[in-house]
N, C-alpha and C positions, 0 to 999 in steps of 0.2 A: 504493500500500500504506500502511496506517495505521502511524504511528510513535508511540513514546512521546513525551510532552511534555518529557522531561528535557533532551535535547540542545538543542532550540529555546529552552528557557527559560534554560539555562546560558549560551547564546550571547547571549541578550537581556540577561541580568544583566551580563555582561562588556561588552557594547556599549552599555549605558545606553539601551535601548529596551524596549518591551513587546510581547508577542504578544497579540492579541485573542482572547478566548474569546467566541463568539457562540452563544447557545442556539438549538437546533432546535425547531421546532414542527410541521413537516410536510415533505413532499418539496420543495415550492417553496422553503421556507426554506433547506434543505440545499443545494439547487442554486445558489441566489443567493449564498450565502456562499462556496461552493467556486469558482464562476466568478469572483467578485471577487478571491479570494485568488490565483488563477492569473493573472488580469489584472494584479494589483498586484505579482506575484512576492513574495508575503508568506507566511510560515508562518501556520498558523491552527489554533485549537482549537475543535472542535465540541462544545458543551456540551449535555448531556441531563439534565433534572431527572427525578426519579422520577415526578412527575405527568405530564410530557410523554411519558415512556416508556409509561405506561399508555395514554395517549391514542393513541399511535402503534402500539400492538399489541405492546409488549414489547421487551426489549433485543435479542433475536436479529433481530427484524424491522428494527430500526434499523441493526444491523451489516450486514445484507444490503443494505439500501438505500444506505448510505454506501459500502460496497465496490463496489457496482454502479455508483454515480455516479462514483467515482474512476476506474474503468475506462472507462466510457462517455464521460466528459468529458476523458479523457486528462490527469488532474491530475498535475503534476510537482512541485508545492511540498509541503513537509512538512505533513501533516494528522494531528492527534491526535483521537481520539474519546473524550470525557471525561464521566464521570458527575459531575453537579453536585450538591453537598449530599447525598451518598449516606448511607444508613444502613449499618450493618455488613452486614446481609443484602443490601442493594442492591449494595454494593461487591463482595461475593462473587459475586452473580449476574452482574454486568457482567464480572468477571474471566473467568467461565466462558463468557460469550456472545461474547467476542472484542473487547471494548473495549481501547484501547491505553493508557488512562489512567483513573484513578478518584479521586474525592474521598471521603474518609470524614469526615463532619462529626460529630465527637464533642463539639462545643463545649457542648452542653446537659448533657453527663454530668459527674460529678465528675472532676477532672483525672486522678486515678489510674486510673479506668476508661477514660477517653479514651486514656491512655498504653498501657494493657494491650491494648486492641482495635487501636490504631494499630500497635503492635509486631507483632501477628499478621499484619496486612495488609501491613506492610513486607516481612516474610519471603516471603509468597505472591507479591507483586508483583515483587520483585526477581528471583526465580527465573524468572519469565515475561517479564521485560523490560518490565513495565508501570509507568508513572509513578504516584506516589501523592501526593495533596494532602491535608493535614490542616488542621483549623481550631481556632483558640483565640480565645475571646471572641466572643460571638454577633454576627452582622451584623444591623443593625436592619431594620425594615420587614417586609414579608410575603413569605415564601418557602413556596410550597405550603401556605398556610394557617397557617403559624407566624409570629407577629408578635413582633419584638424591637425594642429601642429604639436600638441602635447604640452599644453599650458599647465601651470600649477594652480591648484585651487586655493581659495582664500580661507584660512582656518576659521575666521569669524562666520563666513557664509556656511561652512561645514557644520558649525555648531548650531546655527539657526535651523538647518534642515534636520540635523540629528535630534534636536529637541522636539520635533514634531511627532516623534514616536516611530520612526522607521526602524527596521530591524538590522539594516546594514547600509554602509555608505561607500559609494565609489567616488574617490577623490583623485583628480588629476595630479600626479607627482612627476610629470615628465615622461610617463609611459605612453606608448602608441600601439595601435592595432597593426597587424600585418608584420612584414619583415622590417627589422630595425635598420636604418641607414648607417653607413660607415661613420658618419659624423655625429651620431647620437651622443648626447652629453651624459647619459646615465640617469638613474632615478635621483630625485631630490630628497635625500633623507632628512634634510633640514625641514622641508615642508611637511614631510610625513610625521616627523617628531612633533611639530606644532599642532597638526591636525589631531594626532593621537591624544595629545594633552587636552585639546579643546573638547573632544567628544567622549572622553572617558572610556567606559567599557564597551562602547559601540564597535562591533566587528567592522573592519575596513576591507574594502575589495580592491584588488589589483587587477585592472583590465590589461589586455595586451601582454599576457604572461608568456607568450612564445618568443623566445630569443633574448630575454633578459638574463644576463649572466647569473649562474647559480648562487654565487656569493651574495649578489644583490637581492635575489629572491629570499634567501635565508635571513638577511638583515631586515628586509621589509616585514617578514613574518615576526621577527623579534620585536619590531616596533608597532605591532598591532594589526597587521594584515592577516585576516582569517579566511579569506576566499581569494583564490587566484584563478583567473579565466584563461583557458587554453583552447585555441582552435587552429591557428595557422600551422603549428608544428605537426599536428595530427594529419592535416591536409597534405603537407609536403611529404610526409613519410608514406602516406597512402599512395600518392601519385608516383613516388619513386619506386615503390614495390610493384605496382601494377605495370609501370614502364618496363621493369626488368622482365616481367612475365612475357610481355609482347616482344621485347628485344631478343629473348631466348627462343621465340617462335612457338611458345607453348600453346598459343591459341590455335595453331594449325595441326597440333597432334591430337588424334582421337577426338574426344568431345571437349577439347580445350576452349571451344568458343562459348561454352555454357557460362552465362554471367556469374553463376555462383563460383565457378572455378577461377574466372578472371579476377573477381574481387577478393578471393580468399587471401592472397599474399598481402593485399592492402589492409585487410582486417587485422592480420597478424601485426602489421606495422603500427596500426592505431593502438593495439593492446600494449605493444612495447613502449610507446610514448606515454600512455596513461599510467602504466606501472612505474616508469621512471619518475614521472611527475608526482605520483602519490608518495614515492619514497622521499623525494626532495621536499615535499610539503610537510612530511611528518605525519600523514594521516593513516598510514598502514597500521592495522590492528586496533584502530580507534572506534570501530563500529560497535 
């Protein structure tokens, strides 16, 4: 059964580890993440962007698929199904579809409007036992076609949003989505330190977790990050493994054209990355 991300993240914050949020792209992706979480005895958050939801046939389709897999695979670790970078409308649609956690990304709005909309969603989510993530300060890189530069959030604004009763807060600390450019400056631990002090026990979220050096990820977790989002690394590994399959000509041998066979090496690649990340985040055995 799906659970809210609140309890798993509160435990992570208290225990100085982080729970991995891995984005879904299809059924294979979902199954790979769930099987690895069960094997590692780790809590996990399944992330769905609005673009991926359109690709997979809508929020209800995803809820049906995830619930079906939890049952079929006999998953016993805590699993949250989370809307990633949701609009206000998207967040409401996911609440109605049966997601157990949503993110409302109002970071592009004026702070007062972000606060107003976040307040409304806090009320709706808390009645239903759904966890809510809010964002302050845009995360750089590209997310569903929106490109940002990786600005740092204002700790004062973070406190204003945290005080509304959200369950977790994504704050820009120089992190970006996608591949990190060669001239990237690294995370701003000074900003993270100030935000952590301003929001107290609120779990913080690190977006753009693919490609941040491991020592920086560990340091961010020490400073209060309790959820790390990963997507690009799984996609790169999946693509690399499937490319090898084709380059070796395996699709031309016997029934090698079967999509299940084509995707199998990619699925293995996803599992490898998810396992590595769970070990890095310290969530192994915490279910």
